[in-house]
C-alpha positions in Angstrom: -5.6 11.2 7.1 -6.5 14.4 5.2 -4.9 13.0 2.1 -6.9 9.8 2.6 -10.0 11.9 2.8 -9.1 13.6 -0.5 -8.6 10.2 -2.1 -12.1 9.3 -1.0 -13.6 12.5 -2.4 -11.9 12.0 -5.7 -13.0 8.3 -5.7 -16.6 9.5 -5.3 -16.3 12.0 -8.2 -14.8 9.3 -10.4 -17.8 7.0 -9.6 -20.2 9.8 -10.2 -18.8 10.4 -13.8 -20.0 6.9 -14.7 -23.6 8.0 -13.9 -23.5 11.6 -15.2 -20.4 12.7 -17.1 -19.3 16.1 -15.9 -18.2 18.7 -18.5 -14.6 19.8 -17.9 -13.5 16.7 -16.0 -11.1 14.3 -17.8 -11.7 10.9 -16.2 -8.2 9.7 -17.1 -6.5 12.8 -15.6 -8.5 12.6 -12.4 -7.8 8.9 -12.1 -4.0 9.8 -12.1 -4.6 12.2 -9.3 -6.6 9.6 -7.3 -4.0 6.9 -7.7 -1.0 9.1 -7.0 -2.5 10.7 -3.9 -3.5 7.2 -2.7 0.0 5.8 -3.1 2.1 8.9 -2.2 -0.2 11.1 -0.1 -1.9 8.4 2.0 0.2 5.3 2.1 3.7 6.7 1.7 3.1 9.5 4.3 1.5 7.1 6.8 4.5 4.7 6.5 6.9 7.7 6.7 5.4 8.7 10.1 5.2 5.1 11.4 8.8 4.3 10.5 10.2 7.4 12.2 8.0 6.7 15.3 9.1 3.1 15.4 12.9 3.2 14.7 14.2 6.6 15.8 14.7 7.3 19.5 12.3 10.0 20.9 15.2 12.3 21.8 16.7 12.4 18.3 16.6 15.6 16.4 13.7 15.4 13.9 14.0 18.7 12.1 15.3 17.2 8.9 12.4 14.7 8.8 9.9 17.5 9.4 11.5 19.4 6.5 11.4 16.3 4.2 7.7 15.8 5.2 6.8 19.3 4.2 8.6 18.9 0.8 6.8 15.6 0.2 3.4 17.1 1.1 4.0 20.1 -1.2 4.8 17.5 -4.0 1.5 15.7 -3.2 -0.5 18.9 -3.3 1.2 19.8 -6.6 0.2 16.5 -8.1 -3.3 16.9 -6.7 -3.6 20.2 -8.7 -1.7 19.4 -11.9 -2.9 15.8 -12.7 -6.6 16.7 -13.0 -5.7 19.6 -15.3 -3.0 18.2 -17.5 -2.5 14.5 -16.8 1.1 13.3 -17.4 2.7 16.6 -18.5 5.6 18.9 -17.4 4.0 20.1 -14.2 2.8 16.8 -12.8 6.0 15.1 -13.8 8.1 17.7 -11.9 6.1 17.2 -8.7 6.3 13.4 -9.1 10.1 13.7 -9.6 10.4 15.9 -6.5 8.5 13.3 -4.4 10.6 10.5 -5.8 13.9 12.3 -5.2 12.9 13.3 -1.6 11.8 9.7 -0.9 15.3 8.6 -2.0 16.8 11.2 0.4 14.6 10.0 3.2 15.5 6.3 2.6 19.2 7.1 2.7 19.2 9.3 5.8 16.7 7.2 7.7 18.6 3.9 7.1 22.0 5.4 8.2 20.6 6.9 11.4 18.7 3.9 12.4 21.7 1.6 12.1 23.5 3.8 14.6 20.9 3.4 17.4 19.2 0.1 16.4 18.6 -2.3 19.2 19.6 -5.9 18.6 16.0 -7.1 19.3 14.8 -5.1 16.2 17.4 -6.3 13.7 15.1 -8.8 11.9 12.2 -6.4 11.5 14.6 -3.7 10.3 15.9 -6.1 7.6 12.4 -6.1 6.2 12.3 -2.3 6.4 15.6 -1.9 4.6 14.6 -4.1 1.7 11.2 -2.4 1.6 13.0 1.0 1.1 15.2 -0.6 -1.6 12.2 -2.0 -3.4 10.5 1.3 -3.2 13.5 2.9 -4.9 13.4 0.1 -7.6 9.7 0.9 -8.3 10.5 4.5 -8.9 12.7 3.6 -11.9 9.5 3.1 -13.9 8.0 6.6 -13.5 11.3 8.2 -14.6 11.2 6.0 -17.7 7.5 6.6 -18.6 8.1 10.1 -20.0 10.8 9.2 -22.5 9.1 6.0 -23.5 5.8 7.8 -24.0 7.4 10.6 -26.1 9.4 8.1 -28.3 7.0 5.2 -28.7 3.7 6.3 -27.4 1.5 4.1 -25.2 2.9 0.7 -26.4 3.3 -2.5 -24.6 6.5 -1.2 -23.0 4.6 1.8 -21.6 2.1 -0.4 -19.9 4.7 -2.8 -18.8 6.5 0.1 -17.0 3.2 0.9 -15.2 2.9 -2.7 -14.0 6.6 -2.6 -13.0 5.8 0.3 -10.7 2.7 -1.3 -9.3 4.4 -4.7 -8.7 7.3 -3.3 -6.8 5.1 -1.0 -4.8 2.5 -3.6 -3.9 4.7 -6.7 -3.6 7.9 -4.9 -2.6 7.6 -1.7 -0.7 4.1 -2.1 0.8 4.3 -5.8 1.7 7.9 -5.7 3.2 7.4 -2.6 5.2 4.1 -3.6 6.8 5.4 -7.1 7.6 8.4 -5.4 9.1 6.3 -3.1 11.3 4.2 -6.1 12.5 7.4 -7.9 13.5 8.6 -4.7 15.2 5.4 -4.7 17.3 6.0 -8.3 18.3 9.7 -7.6 19.1 8.9 -4.7 21.4 6.7 -7.1 23.4 9.5 -9.7 23.8 9.0 -11.9 20.8 12.1 -13.4 19.3 11.9 -12.9 15.5 15.4 -14.3 14.9 13.9 -17.7 14.0 14.4 -20.0 11.1 10.8 -19.6 10.1 11.1 -15.8 9.8 14.5 -16.0 8.1 13.2 -18.6 5.6 10.1 -16.6 4.9 12.1 -13.4 4.4 14.6 -15.2 2.0 11.8 -16.7 -0.1 9.8 -13.4 -0.3 13.0 -11.5 -1.3 14.1 -14.1 -3.9 10.7 -14.3 -5.5 9.8 -10.6 -5.6 11.9 -9.9 -8.7 10.9 -12.8 -11.0 7.2 -12.6 -9.9 7.0 -9.4 -11.9 6.5 -11.8 -14.8 3.0 -12.3 -13.6 2.2 -8.6 -14.1 3.0 -8.8 -17.9 1.3 -12.1 -18.8 -1.3 -10.0 -20.6 1.3 -9.9 -23.5 0.7 -13.6 -23.9 4.3 -14.9 -23.9 5.2 -18.5 -24.5 4.5 -21.2 -21.9 7.9 -21.0 -20.3 7.1 -17.5 -18.8 3.9 -18.8 -17.3 5.9 -21.6 -15.6 8.6 -19.2 -14.3 5.9 -16.8 -13.1 4.0 -19.6 -11.4 7.2 -20.9 -9.7 8.0 -17.4 -8.3 4.4 -17.0 -7.1 4.6 -20.3 -5.3 7.9 -19.4 -3.6 6.6 -16.1 -2.4 3.3 -17.7 -1.2 5.3 -20.2 0.9 7.5 -17.4 2.3 4.4 -15.4 3.2 2.8 -18.4 5.0 6.0 -18.9 7.0 5.8 -15.3 8.2 2.1 -15.2 8.8 2.2 -18.5 10.7 4.8 -17.0 13.1 2.8 -13.8 13.5 -0.4 -15.7 14.3 1.4 -17.9 16.8 2.8 -14.9 18.6 -0.3 -12.7 18.5 -1.9 -14.0 21.6 1.3 -14.4 23.6 2.6 -10.9 22.7 -0.8 -9.1 22.9 -0.3 -7.7 19.4 -3.9 -6.4 19.4 -5.3 -4.6 22.4 -9.0 -4.7 21.4 -11.5 -6.6 19.3 -11.4 -3.8 16.7 -7.6 -4.2 16.3 -7.9 -8.0 16.1 -10.5 -7.7 13.3 -8.2 -5.3 11.4 -5.2 -7.6 11.8 -7.2 -10.6 10.5 -8.7 -8.7 7.6 -5.2 -7.7 6.5 -4.0 -11.3 6.8 -6.9 -12.6 4.7 -6.3 -9.9 2.0 -2.6 -10.4 1.6 -2.9 -14.2 1.6 -5.7 -13.9 -0.9 -3.6 -11.7 -3.1 -0.8 -14.2 -3.1 -3.2 -17.0 -4.0 -4.6 -14.9 -6.9 -1.1 -14.2 -8.2 -0.4 -18.0 -8.2 -3.7 -18.7 -10.1 -2.9 -16.0 -12.6 0.0 -18.1 -13.9 -2.5 -20.6 -15.2 -2.9 -19.6 -18.9 -6.7 -20.3 -18.9 -7.2 -17.8 -16.1 -4.6 -15.2 -17.1 -6.8 -13.4 -19.5 -9.6 -13.2 -16.9 -7.1 -11.7 -14.4 -6.4 -8.7 -16.6 -10.0 -7.7 -17.3 -10.7 -4.2 -16.1 -13.1 -4.9 -13.2 -10.9 -7.7 -11.9 -7.8 -5.5 -12.0 -9.6 -2.7 -10.1 -10.9 -5.2 -7.5 -7.4 -6.8 -7.1 -5.7 -3.4 -6.7 -8.3 -2.3 -4.1 -8.1 -5.6 -2.3 -4.4 -5.0 -1.6 -4.4 -1.2 -1.2 -7.5 -1.1 1.0 -8.0 -4.6 2.4 -4.3 -5.1 3.3 -2.3 -1.9 3.2 -4.9 0.7 4.5 -6.4 -1.7 7.0 -3.0 -2.5 8.6 -2.1 1.2 8.5 -5.3 2.0 10.4 -4.4 -0.9 12.8 -1.1 0.8 13.5 -2.7 4.2 13.9 -5.1 2.8 16.5 -2.3 0.7 18.2 0.0 3.7 18.6 -2.9 6.0 19.7 -2.7 8.3 16.6 -6.5 7.7 16.2 -8.8 7.5 19.3 -10.6 4.3 19.6 -14.2 5.2 20.5 -17.8 4.7 19.2 -17.2 7.2 16.3 -14.1 5.3 15.3 -15.9 1.9 15.4 -18.7 3.3 13.3 -16.2 4.8 10.8 -14.3 1.5 10.5 -17.6 -0.4 10.1 -18.7 1.9 7.2 -15.2 1.7 5.7 -15.0 -2.1 5.8 -18.6 -2.8 4.7 -18.2 -0.5 1.8 -14.9 -2.1 0.8 -16.1 -5.7 0.9 -19.4 -4.9 -0.9 -17.5 -2.9 -3.5 -15.2 -5.9 -4.2 -18.2 -8.1 -4.7 -19.9 -5.6 -7.0 -16.8 -5.2 -9.1 -16.3 -9.0 -9.5 -19.9 -9.7 -10.3 -20.7 -6.4 -12.1 -22.0 -8.0 -15.2 -24.8 -9.6 -13.2 -25.8 -6.6 -11.2 -28.4 -4.0 -12.5 -27.2 -0.4 -12.2 -23.8 -1.5 -10.8 -22.3 1.9 -11.4 -24.9 3.5 -9.2 -24.3 1.1 -6.4 -20.5 1.7 -6.7 -21.1 5.4 -6.3 -23.3 4.9 -3.2 -20.6 2.6 -1.7 -17.9 5.2 -2.4 -20.0 7.7 -0.4 -20.4 5.3 2.4 -16.6 4.6 2.4 -15.9 8.3 2.4 -18.2 8.7 5.4 -16.2 6.1 7.3 -12.9 7.9 6.5 -14.4 11.2 7.7 -15.3 9.5 11.0 -11.7 8.3 11.4 -10.1 11.6 10.4 -12.3 13.4 13.0 -10.7 11.2 15.7 -7.0 11.9 14.9 -5.2 13.2 17.9 -1.7 14.6 18.5 0.7 12.3 20.3 3.3 13.6 22.7 6.2 11.2 21.8 7.8 11.7 25.2 4.6 10.5 26.9 3.5 7.8 24.4 5.0 4.3 24.6 7.9 4.3 22.1 10.2 1.6 20.7 13.0 2.4 23.3 
């Protein structure tokens, strides 16, 4: 949550530079720090905690995971310092590599240990988790290639294609599979049977489509029509797969008491709308007439924020409330209201920016409002005694 707060602070600074450029601040370098801390400091660390909480028995020795957590956080702080100063250079690349290698170690150790103790009722959700970890490792191939490609060719189409490769397998692979898996885990621990044809079909279609749907991320290169057709087919398959999974989740929500309060239900539904909206937009981006619009700067930023905030962060906050990591009280509700109102309004301003007078100023004010919401939530974090809290076993 402190990492998320820092992400919000950097976001405010980035928005401020559009109004009043600050001497000594390199916007591109600071943007690298913002995005890396959002992905690796906030999302990765939150998922790290949730996965350990969900799938490892409370009595298991956790020292190795604490040590890995410390190494990961040192790498995050290293990137937070080096990226604003030097951008992609030796120092920041070293810290990025340390994080990636440690993440690989975590994926390996965690998967092996869970398989020893995994309850049969959690087998389906853990299948999502296993593939999420694999797809996270696949996404990390791109950063390791960026350095050599940049040194040899400079910032060519290949360079930007690697960035989109990383984003695709983070967003549509790691983030999506792990969060769907955690939702299914929540349902399983309340008695829902996830070993159904609907879930199995949804999982198979999502997995089959995640690789070819990368085509959609590089349509800005304007390939021939065949690639648009293949990308559109992959987008359609993954949309159908997602609908199968979401249909099952919505059916089971009421029966299994997935959400314990109105706030939690709101968060679940916002996440559902955001992920379904993302999949629909991916399908629409395969239409040549719309493809060029999809890659305009404001639309790309709105799209990335829709997924990272509207789906990923909103569902992470749902899990934090559900497991009691964040107290649900008036301050939390105010914080969530500020966070969500700022998010939705920011999306609208980004999409319709050309029609809005002083849009940059409004985006800066909205960034401050969103940061205020994050501060309210961070203030309500509480330590959980795992032996007292309701666990997965």
